[in-house]
BADREN-424077 format. One record per residue (C-alpha): x, y, z; residue number from 1. Coordinates in pm, whole numbers, plus 50000, padded with zeros to 5 digits. Each point is the difference from the previous one (the first is absolute). Layout:
BEGIN
R_X_Y_Z_NUM
...
end
This chain:
BEGIN
R_33894_33812_94917_1
R_49655_49933_50138_2
R_49695_50248_49987_3
R_49714_49943_50210_4
R_49652_50017_49856_5
R_49898_50270_50231_6
R_50293_50220_49849_7
R_49887_49931_49651_8
R_49636_50083_50087_9
R_50114_50327_50172_10
R_50213_50094_49684_11
R_49697_49939_49796_12
R_49772_50216_50214_13
R_50247_50285_49987_14
R_50030_49989_49625_15
R_49627_50006_49960_16
R_49969_50296_50245_17
R_50263_50195_49800_18
R_49805_49918_49661_19
R_49680_50119_50152_20
R_50159_50307_50114_21
R_50153_50089_49672_22
R_49665_49918_49822_23
R_49799_50229_50225_24
R_50283_50270_49921_25
R_49964_49961_49636_26
R_49624_50017_50010_27
R_50015_50295_50213_28
R_50235_50168_49734_29
R_49758_49905_49724_30
R_49700_50142_50180_31
R_50173_50340_50058_32
R_50137_50030_49643_33
R_49808_50203_49772_34
R_50000_49769_49715_35
R_49855_49718_50211_36
R_49710_50206_50131_37
R_49925_50126_49623_38
R_49995_49629_49872_39
R_49782_49901_50305_40
R_49763_50286_49945_41
R_49990_49930_49631_42
R_49931_49632_50039_43
R_49724_50063_50278_44
R_49853_50231_49765_45
R_50004_49756_49712_46
R_49847_49758_50236_47
R_49723_50206_50139_48
R_49925_50151_49632_49
R_50057_49718_49764_50
R_49790_50142_49726_51
R_49940_50384_49953_52
R_49681_50007_49767_53
R_50037_50381_49964_54
R_50363_49961_49903_55
R_49899_49761_49748_56
R_49744_50214_49853_57
R_50253_50292_49981_58
R_50243_49759_49803_59
R_49719_49945_49764_60
R_49915_50349_49955_61
R_50353_50075_49920_62
R_50092_49706_49783_63
R_49673_49911_49816_64
R_50140_50202_49673_65
R_50315_49783_49987_66
R_49768_49664_50042_67
R_49755_50140_49756_68
R_50300_50093_49756_69
R_50142_49641_50011_70
R_49654_49842_49966_71
R_49925_50222_49689_72
R_50349_49909_49846_73
R_49925_49653_50062_74
R_49664_50006_49835_75
R_50157_50175_49706_76
R_50247_49717_49964_77
R_49729_49732_50028_78
R_49810_50187_49735_79
R_50312_49994_49770_80
R_50033_49638_50067_81
R_49635_49927_49916_82
R_50055_50194_49670_83
R_50304_49801_49904_84
R_49910_49672_50139_85
R_49892_49721_49751_86
R_49645_49864_50121_87
R_49971_49638_50105_88
R_49696_49758_49967_89
R_49921_49728_50204_90
R_49789_49687_49950_91
R_49908_49728_50234_92
R_49930_49644_49971_93
R_49838_49786_50296_94
R_50083_49636_50099_95
R_49805_49777_50237_96
R_50196_49728_50183_97
R_49683_49775_50013_98
R_50020_49683_50226_99
R_49675_49878_49875_100
R_50148_49882_49673_101
R_50292_49850_50162_102
R_49797_49777_50226_103
R_49803_49877_49710_104
R_50296_49872_49828_105
R_50244_49921_50290_106
R_50005_49947_50369_107
R_50366_49927_50032_108
R_50169_50295_50172_109
R_50349_49847_49981_110
R_50000_49977_49602_111
R_49824_50299_49877_112
R_50029_50245_50284_113
R_49649_50119_50096_114
R_50019_50349_50120_115
R_49946_49997_50385_116
R_50142_50315_50145_117
R_50104_50351_49942_118
R_50377_49922_49930_119
R_49879_49772_49696_120
R_49806_50298_49860_121
R_50271_50226_50026_122
R_50230_49754_49836_123
R_49758_50009_49703_124
R_50067_50397_50005_125
R_50372_49934_49964_126
R_49924_49748_49742_127
R_49843_50253_49783_128
R_50296_50243_50070_129
R_50254_49730_49868_130
R_50215_50007_49709_131
R_49840_49694_49856_132
R_49674_50147_49961_133
R_50152_50327_49867_134
R_50187_49785_49734_135
R_49664_49833_49906_136
R_49824_50338_49954_137
R_50288_50130_49783_138
R_49982_49686_49778_139
R_49616_50022_49977_140
R_49978_50356_49911_141
R_50310_50012_49788_142
R_50133_50283_50212_143
R_50336_50000_49866_144
R_49882_50138_49664_145
R_49737_50227_50144_146
R_50162_50373_49955_147
R_49736_50137_50232_148
R_50100_49793_50276_149
R_50387_50021_49955_150
R_50010_50365_49929_151
R_49683_50137_50152_152
R_49837_50347_49967_153
R_50264_50252_50103_154
R_49877_50312_50181_155
R_50129_50355_49973_156
R_50255_49957_50265_157
R_50105_49639_49908_158
R_50028_50097_49644_159
R_50216_50317_50085_160
R_50220_49792_50220_161
R_50040_49726_49717_162
R_50082_50291_49755_163
R_50267_50126_50227_164
R_50164_49663_50049_165
R_50010_49945_49629_166
R_50180_50340_49955_167
R_50260_49943_50280_168
R_50040_49625_49915_169
R_50365_49958_49899_170
R_49918_49717_49766_171
R_49799_50249_49790_172
R_50288_50212_49965_173
R_50261_49748_49919_174
R_49767_49771_49745_175
R_50030_49699_50234_176
R_49693_49740_50016_177
R_49880_49881_50331_178
R_50042_49633_50040_179
R_49695_49788_49921_180
R_49824_49856_50279_181
R_49991_49613_50053_182
R_49672_49806_50008_183
R_50043_49952_50374_184
R_50041_50357_50058_185
R_49706_50081_49799_186
R_49771_49745_50178_187
R_50138_50135_50331_188
R_49903_50360_49896_189
R_49643_49902_49905_190
R_49984_49788_50362_191
R_50113_50319_50175_192
R_49765_50230_49811_193
R_49713_49759_50057_194
R_50047_49973_50363_195
R_50052_50374_50043_196
R_49635_50072_49878_197
R_49864_49668_50163_198
R_49797_50034_50317_199
R_49846_49671_50178_200
R_49781_50050_50315_201
R_49801_49777_50215_202
R_49629_50150_50046_203
R_49984_50027_50386_204
R_50007_49642_50155_205
R_49820_49845_49715_206
R_50121_49749_49734_207
R_49979_50255_49718_208
R_50319_50151_49840_209
R_50002_50322_49795_210
R_50252_50028_49724_211
R_50063_50346_49870_212
R_50226_50130_49739_213
R_50114_50364_49921_214
R_50129_50136_49674_215
R_49979_50314_49791_216
R_49748_49813_49771_217
R_49663_49900_50129_218
R_49970_49699_49739_219
R_50317_49876_50090_220
R_49941_50012_50368_221
R_49658_49800_49951_222
R_50204_49731_49775_223
R_50269_49958_50239_224
R_49761_49959_50304_225
R_49783_49751_49828_226
R_50312_49804_49874_227
R_50135_49981_50359_228
R_49658_49867_50113_229
R_50007_49736_49719_230
R_50364_49894_50043_231
R_49948_49942_50368_232
R_49701_49772_49942_233
R_50207_49820_49732_234
R_50308_49983_50246_235
R_49741_49857_50266_236
R_49889_49716_49746_237
R_50371_49921_49892_238
R_50127_49982_50350_239
R_49697_49783_50104_240
R_50040_49750_49720_241
R_50369_49994_50070_242
R_49940_49929_50374_243
R_49766_49705_49924_244
R_50240_49881_49766_245
R_50291_49991_50240_246
R_49769_49873_50287_247
R_49860_49720_49769_248
R_50359_49892_49926_249
R_50100_49998_50343_250
R_49703_49820_50129_251
R_50044_49733_49755_252
R_50338_49923_50120_253
R_49892_50010_50347_254
R_49696_49778_49966_255
R_50227_49747_49856_256
R_50219_50004_50295_257
R_49736_50005_50237_258
R_49826_49704_49854_259
R_50312_49784_50020_260
R_50069_50110_50375_261
R_49630_49929_50093_262
R_50040_49654_49847_263
R_50326_49928_50178_264
R_49844_50130_50354_265
R_49701_49798_49971_266
R_50218_49660_49904_267
R_50209_50080_50306_268
R_49682_50017_50228_269
R_49863_49646_49881_270
R_50349_49841_50011_271
R_50061_50125_50368_272
R_49633_49870_50110_273
R_50113_49656_49864_274
R_50319_49986_50172_275
R_49871_50109_50324_276
R_49673_49810_49993_277
R_49783_50306_50053_278
R_49685_49849_49862_279
R_49697_50229_50053_280
R_49633_49963_49955_281
R_49755_50319_49990_282
R_50317_50219_50050_283
R_50132_49848_50321_284
R_50247_49716_50054_285
R_49876_49643_50119_286
R_50220_50040_50325_287
R_49836_50326_50081_288
R_49653_49858_49941_289
R_50083_49701_50224_290
R_50141_50202_50282_291
R_49684_50225_50014_292
R_49785_49688_50031_293
R_50213_49860_50284_294
R_49977_50343_50187_295
R_49635_49994_49951_296
R_49967_49636_50155_297
R_50248_50102_50273_298
R_49780_50281_50101_299
R_49686_49772_50025_300
R_50204_49714_50194_301
R_50125_50259_50261_302
R_49646_50120_50049_303
R_49852_49663_50036_304
R_50284_49892_50243_305
R_49944_50336_50209_306
R_49633_49912_50021_307
R_50042_49662_50107_308
R_50228_50072_50271_309
R_49788_50277_50126_310
R_49699_49760_50036_311
R_50214_49740_50189_312
R_50126_50246_50224_313
R_49658_50118_50094_314
R_49853_49658_50072_315
R_50307_49919_50202_316
R_49961_50309_50210_317
R_49636_49899_50080_318
R_50091_49637_50073_319
R_50264_50137_50255_320
R_49766_50236_50174_321
R_49690_49761_50021_322
R_49781_50298_49941_323
R_49664_49889_49856_324
R_49901_50336_49895_325
R_50315_50042_49795_326
R_49904_49689_49804_327
R_49704_50162_49863_328
R_50160_50156_49696_329
R_50159_49682_49908_330
R_49656_49790_50071_331
R_49838_50190_49725_332
R_50198_49827_49723_333
R_49950_49639_50175_334
R_49645_49841_49987_335
R_50078_49773_50287_336
R_50104_50266_50232_337
R_49696_50223_49900_338
R_49783_49704_50079_339
R_50161_49927_50338_340
R_49997_50360_50083_341
R_49626_49997_49945_342
R_49947_49718_50213_343
R_50237_50167_50272_344
R_49806_50321_49980_345
R_49663_49804_50043_346
R_50129_49786_50293_347
R_50133_50294_50165_348
R_49658_50194_49959_349
R_49822_49702_50148_350
R_50238_49969_50281_351
R_49958_50351_50089_352
R_49614_49967_49996_353
R_49998_49689_50227_354
R_50241_50133_50235_355
R_49788_50316_50045_356
R_49701_49783_50075_357
R_50124_49689_50160_358
R_50323_50105_50120_359
R_50354_49937_49883_360
R_50044_49664_50164_361
R_49712_49849_49808_362
R_50069_49678_49854_363
R_49885_50123_49657_364
R_50217_50316_50038_365
R_50292_49796_50075_366
R_49945_49771_49700_367
R_49963_50320_49773_368
R_50326_50138_50137_369
R_50171_49663_49932_370
R_49868_50025_49631_371
R_50136_50329_49962_372
R_50356_49893_50096_373
R_49977_49714_49748_374
R_49907_50249_49733_375
R_50275_50228_50084_376
R_50263_49702_49992_377
R_49861_49894_49652_378
R_50042_50349_49871_379
R_50355_50046_50104_380
R_50084_49654_49843_381
R_49841_50118_49670_382
R_50228_50309_50031_383
R_50303_49795_50075_384
R_49922_49797_49672_385
R_49939_50314_49790_386
R_50338_50146_50146_387
R_50176_49683_49876_388
R_49856_50058_49642_389
R_50130_50369_50010_390
R_50343_49884_50095_391
R_50002_49761_49718_392
R_49867_50258_49750_393
R_50262_50238_50132_394
R_50281_49752_49943_395
R_49883_49918_49644_396
R_50005_50396_49927_397
R_50349_50025_50139_398
R_50118_49732_49788_399
R_49855_50127_49692_400
R_50149_50368_50079_401
R_50343_49856_50038_402
R_49984_49810_49669_403
R_49879_50305_49809_404
R_50269_50232_50156_405
R_50266_49739_49880_406
R_49846_50019_49649_407
R_49988_50368_50003_408
R_50400_50021_50111_409
R_50091_49781_49726_410
R_49790_50193_49738_411
R_50160_50326_50129_412
R_50322_49878_49932_413
R_49930_49910_49643_414
R_49821_50344_49955_415
R_50311_50168_50123_416
R_50228_49831_49758_417
R_49741_50086_49716_418
R_49981_50371_50122_419
R_50373_50044_49960_420
R_49954_49862_49655_421
R_49712_50216_49949_422
R_50172_50344_50048_423
R_50232_49894_49686_424
R_49702_49891_49830_425
R_49796_50324_50058_426
R_50300_50215_49866_427
R_49998_49800_49695_428
R_49627_50049_49962_429
R_50031_50375_50039_430
R_50267_50012_49747_431
R_49793_49802_49759_432
R_49682_50225_50055_433
R_50193_50323_49969_434
R_50136_49877_49646_435
R_49659_49881_49896_436
R_49841_50351_50122_437
R_50272_50177_49815_438
R_49946_49783_49681_439
R_49632_50061_49985_440
R_50032_50392_50060_441
R_50272_50050_49735_442
R_49811_49785_49763_443
R_49696_50214_50064_444
R_50198_50316_49936_445
R_50143_49875_49682_446
R_49679_49918_49850_447
R_49883_50352_50089_448
R_50306_50172_49863_449
R_49945_49801_49676_450
R_49647_50134_49979_451
R_50117_50362_50065_452
R_50225_50008_49687_453
R_49678_49993_49803_454
R_49834_50305_50157_455
R_50127_50357_49871_456
R_49842_50175_50302_457
R_50200_50231_50245_458
R_49903_50151_50333_459
R_50027_50351_49824_460
R_49773_50203_49772_461
R_49975_50327_49836_462
R_49719_50192_50150_463
R_50059_50344_49851_464
R_50132_50081_49641_465
R_50202_50305_49980_466
R_49848_50287_49813_467
R_50180_50302_49824_468
R_50045_50281_50214_469
R_49832_50322_49892_470
R_50191_50228_50254_471
R_50371_49985_50099_472
R_50049_49861_50336_473
R_50327_50205_50052_474
R_50109_50262_50051_475
R_49704_50079_50226_476
R_49976_50370_49971_477
R_49840_50057_50338_478
R_50235_49771_50191_479
R_50305_50134_49814_480
R_49905_50365_50095_481
R_49899_49915_50350_482
R_50320_49819_50053_483
R_50194_50269_49863_484
R_49816_50249_50218_485
R_50039_49809_50308_486
R_50380_49942_49920_487
R_50047_50368_49936_488
R_49817_50090_50325_489
R_50209_49772_50184_490
R_50336_50137_49841_491
R_49868_50355_50069_492
R_49945_49895_50360_493
R_50346_49877_50023_494
R_50134_50307_49867_495
R_49769_50195_50200_496
R_50110_49809_50316_497
R_50358_50056_49917_498
R_49955_50377_49955_499
R_49836_50010_50340_500
R_50278_49790_50155_501
R_50255_50234_49842_502
R_49791_50322_50113_503
R_50206_50058_50302_504
R_49935_50374_50018_505
R_49797_50230_50211_506
R_49662_50039_49864_507
R_49779_50090_50321_508
R_50044_50179_50338_509
R_49939_49677_50181_510
R_50288_49844_49827_511
R_50212_50301_50136_512
R_49892_49985_50340_513
R_50018_49615_50039_514
R_50339_49958_49826_515
R_50192_50289_50140_516
R_49805_50083_50327_517
R_49997_50362_49897_518
R_49710_50241_49980_519
R_49857_50033_49664_520
R_49954_50371_49912_521
R_49835_49965_49667_522
R_50003_49951_49640_523
R_50119_50252_49745_524
R_49862_49946_49647_525
R_50215_50013_49694_526
R_50000_50354_49863_527
R_50087_50098_49657_528
R_50310_50217_49985_529
R_49935_50264_49743_530
R_50302_50191_49931_531
R_49984_50380_50061_532
R_50156_50267_49791_533
R_50331_50148_50131_534
R_49927_50363_50109_535
R_50233_50275_49946_536
R_50209_50016_50319_537
R_49991_50397_49961_538
R_49624_49985_50019_539
R_50010_49825_50319_540
R_50054_50122_50357_541
R_50360_49972_50138_542
R_50071_49652_50137_543
R_49688_49854_49881_544
R_49945_49617_49909_545
R_49918_49891_49652_546
R_49777_49696_49972_547
R_50078_49756_49733_548
R_49669_49833_49966_549
R_49653_50008_50145_550
R_50060_49715_50270_551
R_50221_50249_50190_552
R_49691_50214_50080_553
R_49724_49734_50009_554
R_49887_50035_50356_555
R_49951_50378_49921_556
R_49803_49949_49677_557
R_49797_49693_50156_558
R_49957_50090_50383_559
R_49713_49767_50040_560
R_50156_49708_49823_561
R_50079_49652_50150_562
R_50374_50123_49938_563
R_49947_50299_50233_564
R_49825_49804_50259_565
R_50284_49734_50017_566
R_50246_50286_50064_567
R_49766_50129_50273_568
R_49999_49680_50163_569
R_50389_49985_49982_570
R_50019_50353_50154_571
R_49768_49879_50298_572
R_50229_49678_50043_573
R_50315_50236_50011_574
R_49841_50207_50257_575
R_49900_49730_50224_576
R_50327_49804_49973_577
R_50206_50303_50072_578
R_49809_50240_50254_579
R_50137_50308_50125_580
R_50006_50379_49880_581
R_50342_50007_49823_582
R_50068_49917_49634_583
R_49971_49650_49887_584
R_50252_49835_49766_585
R_49822_49752_49780_586
R_50170_49765_49759_587
R_49854_49870_49695_588
R_50137_49682_49891_589
R_49921_49696_49777_590
R_50174_49658_49963_591
R_50075_50027_49635_592
R_50052_50297_49763_593
R_49717_50116_49768_594
R_49731_49938_50251_595
R_49891_50363_50006_596
R_50123_50129_50329_597
R_50123_50344_49870_598
R_49654_50052_49878_599
R_49844_49894_50325_600
R_50269_50248_50170_601
R_49909_50285_49772_602
R_49620_49965_50047_603
R_50040_49948_50366_604
R_50201_50307_50040_605
R_49738_50202_49792_606
R_49717_49865_50209_607
R_50182_50079_50331_608
R_50099_50353_49882_609
R_49621_50095_49979_610
R_49995_50055_50378_611
R_50374_49952_50107_612
R_50354_50083_49933_613
R_50152_49736_49806_614
R_50351_49912_49859_615
R_50026_49755_49735_616
R_50387_49875_49976_617
R_50086_49784_49706_618
R_50236_49762_50193_619
R_50041_49768_49730_620
R_50370_50068_49896_621
R_50000_49717_49747_622
R_49670_50053_49811_623
R_49838_50325_50088_624
R_49651_49961_49879_625
R_49843_50287_50199_626
R_50231_50238_49842_627
R_49916_49896_49650_628
R_49641_50064_50081_629
R_50039_50335_50177_630
R_50363_50137_49946_631
R_50135_49929_49662_632
R_50116_50336_49972_633
R_50176_50016_50341_634
R_50373_50060_49990_635
R_50074_49938_50373_636
R_49851_49779_50268_637
R_50064_49764_50295_638
R_50347_49910_49875_639
R_50122_50357_50027_640
R_49825_50022_50354_641
R_50190_49703_50122_642
R_50339_50039_49836_643
R_50033_50365_49956_644
R_49807_50116_50313_645
R_49761_50227_49754_646
R_49719_50171_50202_647
R_49682_49822_49969_648
R_49804_50300_49898_649
R_50210_50050_49694_650
R_49927_49626_49894_651
R_49628_49959_50036_652
R_49729_50014_49753_653
R_49638_50079_50060_654
R_49670_49936_49873_655
R_49796_50308_49932_656
R_49659_49809_50063_657
R_50083_49833_50329_658
R_50311_50176_50112_659
R_50163_49659_50040_660
R_50376_50019_50014_661
R_50222_49761_49792_662
R_50347_49918_50048_663
R_50113_49845_49662_664
R_50292_49769_49961_665
R_50194_50106_49694_666
R_50229_49710_49893_667
R_50256_50053_49744_668
R_50217_49689_50052_669
R_49947_49669_50181_670
R_50039_50034_50397_671
R_50162_49676_50121_672
R_49988_50118_50361_673
R_49628_50118_50017_674
R_49927_49803_50336_675
R_50302_50180_50161_676
R_49853_50344_49900_677
R_49649_49915_50145_678
R_50134_49891_50330_679
R_50248_50269_50014_680
R_49995_50271_50260_681
R_49919_50255_49734_682
R_49687_49801_49919_683
R_49925_50000_50374_684
R_50039_50391_50013_685
R_49786_50030_49687_686
R_49721_49796_50143_687
R_50012_50176_50359_688
R_49970_50349_49826_689
R_49711_49861_49766_690
R_49822_49856_50305_691
R_50017_50341_50157_692
R_49866_50184_49712_693
R_49739_49742_49859_694
R_49729_49795_50137_695
R_50078_49710_49772_696
R_50314_49901_49854_697
R_49955_49740_49703_698
R_50282_49811_49891_699
R_49963_49816_49654_700
R_50246_49727_50083_701
R_50162_49735_49771_702
R_49853_49651_49979_703
R_50096_49775_50290_704
R_50108_49690_49802_705
R_50248_50141_49758_706
R_50192_50228_50238_707
R_50053_50066_50367_708
R_49918_50372_50019_709
R_49645_49957_50138_710
R_50152_49764_50271_711
R_50280_50234_50056_712
R_49781_50318_50079_713
R_49736_49798_50190_714
R_50114_50155_50353_715
R_49916_50356_49864_716
R_49661_49897_49876_717
R_49684_50018_50228_718
R_49755_49828_49794_719
R_50006_49786_49678_720
R_49760_49954_49718_721
R_50038_49668_49800_722
R_49881_50011_49628_723
R_49923_49694_49817_724
R_49916_49979_49636_725
R_49668_49819_49971_726
R_50049_49663_49805_727
R_50383_50041_49923_728
R_50196_49967_50317_729
R_50015_49655_50136_730
R_49858_49932_50349_731
R_50288_49796_50118_732
R_50254_50262_49892_733
R_49829_50279_50197_734
R_49944_49786_50330_735
R_50373_49893_49987_736
R_50096_50348_49938_737
R_49812_50130_50314_738
R_50123_49700_50219_739
R_50355_50099_49906_740
R_49953_50358_50102_741
R_49838_49999_50320_742
R_50055_50347_50080_743
R_49805_50108_49676_744
R_49722_49753_50081_745
R_49972_50104_50370_746
R_49963_50378_49883_747
R_49800_49927_49676_748
R_49656_50185_50066_749
R_49825_49802_49699_750
R_50019_49858_49642_751
R_49837_50159_49686_752
R_49930_49796_49715_753
R_50088_50200_49692_754
R_49905_49990_49629_755
R_49691_49804_50057_756
R_49796_49900_49689_757
R_49635_50077_50100_758
R_49861_49759_49758_759
R_50216_49698_50112_760
R_49929_50104_50347_761
R_49656_49903_49971_762
R_50107_49632_49947_763
R_50175_49973_50328_764
R_49712_50106_50212_765
R_49868_49762_50257_766
R_49723_49992_50224_767
R_50070_50204_50321_768
R_50309_50176_49872_769
R_50025_50381_49960_770
R_50027_49960_49618_771
R_49671_49802_49995_772
R_49805_50313_50128_773
R_50182_50258_49765_774
R_49673_50034_49803_775
R_49840_50119_50292_776
R_50235_50289_50080_777
R_50117_50068_49652_778
R_49755_50288_50003_779
R_50212_50192_50247_780
R_50279_50013_49768_781
R_50023_50240_49687_782
R_50295_49899_49763_783
end
């Protein structure tokens, strides 16, 4: 089956289009989802406000006691450590790695190892920390029998630990003796203890090494530090002596070998010269000298031949041309021609003079012209003789040149043969010269190494003798306390951070508004519930409420308090959310039990009853909190109205101060079908009747999370108030609860933070928040 490329391309385009469409659809779904928007907004907020200084300062105000407590505890632990720790003393000795002494005695880097770089200095540091030096110190000070070094000075803490160990050691109880330590184990323990207290450091980039030793006894520290310096110097002397001794032995063997090889190489050179006839004088072979001389002669012969040939050719060209003027140059070198030319010129002058005076045909003029012709002929004859002489000279020069060229060719053949042999000769000479130089070098080093064995000088010397310490070097009290304090603060900061991270509760109104998107109505401070004496029911008016504690009438006793102001704000929110002249059904809910919704319901009813007709119904049939506060003496209530159809007028209780009506919930046994009762037709008729007779009908509903009663009755409620306990109820729980109950969230007039700790609330105030300005408007409240 054949598939065209255009078909494949079209299929790929279709798949890509489908994937783009699906991707856009998924992106559109994400953008429309609530979780996506919240995540996007949260990330945008984090990016635009990476650091909130006010929030950090608020965290510091809230958690400084935790950090200070941990810091104080750490300082106490550090102080206890300082009291029980054994003081330790440190003595220091200084060693200088001096290259000057080394250069006086020895310039052989290969044998003695002159310190040239930082790596070698650091090698000396490691040498001081080696086991070899530690064993030498132990032997010199007899530390094995030094009880102070072996056992030390136990401190309070270490002494107590040793005492406990001795008590719990089973060998003490069973009478068994521990096995005796071997000499190797003893030496190993001493070395480890020495190295544990030893410190070797390089001073900057200098050649000075500091040796320090720390122990519980100052005299012991000084002795060990000094012993380390002396042991190091002794080791340097021993190592140098041993190195020069080994070098001398090796050089001696090597010198004998090089001497023999040098003799053999020199003999081979002389033998090869004799075999090949390579005789030389003044450093050059005779054949080379002859060839150089012949080359010099050949160059001179060629120059002479060229000069003779040039002269001959010049004279020949003059003779061929017959030009008398051209012969002037050559006539200068010939006396005969010079004389003839002089006569010729004199006759020419006279002839011109006579011809000018007597005419050209005068006898004397004709005679002078005839003499001039004779002079010219004689001059060219003399030039012909000179030309023959030049030709002979040229032939002689050419013959000499050819003879020398033949000699040079013969000499070059001999020299080429000698050069081939000279290649081998030069190789033999180089080998002989190498062995001769090596022999001389090693002989010189051997003499130097022999001399060095008699010089007890090293490149190191002690520049600082250890002194007995007067003050302990450790533990350093300020440093220990500072580190303890810092560690405590860091630990406290970690604990404080963990507390802040785990603090996921509502603390401020801004958190409520930002997290829930609902109106924050105010904070209700935590009020002390003072139990009230139970009055005699016969002394009360008929159907009167009986308050159990002082919280039930808090707004009456403190009308100018923050509590009362928050409930007034709640009233305004209810009126705004449910406009109209008819009675309003208001549900008071919370997410969890124990958040104080019943107390809010009672006090809100008392507040509203001061100017309106109010009915408070305890609709929490599982846990009737309002009834416990107002109607503990009631025998009938909402259950009788719903189940038996009892008249509402016979079931109500009234507050004699405000006239608020209260319908209790007298629950004598558990009611499994409470939600059905609240959504029944009887409940609807009850609320219809209540709305017609009262301005506000307040329902103290069960918490939303444990039971479904509040959700079931949502259709009958005009407005909700959500009560959240300050610092106790998790923000995530409240938010999810409202998201899962959209009807309640939609009809929620606002949120009240209950049981607010006024002292702790100050720690959560941030600049710009309503809590920040609490001090300004606190004068308006009277608790």
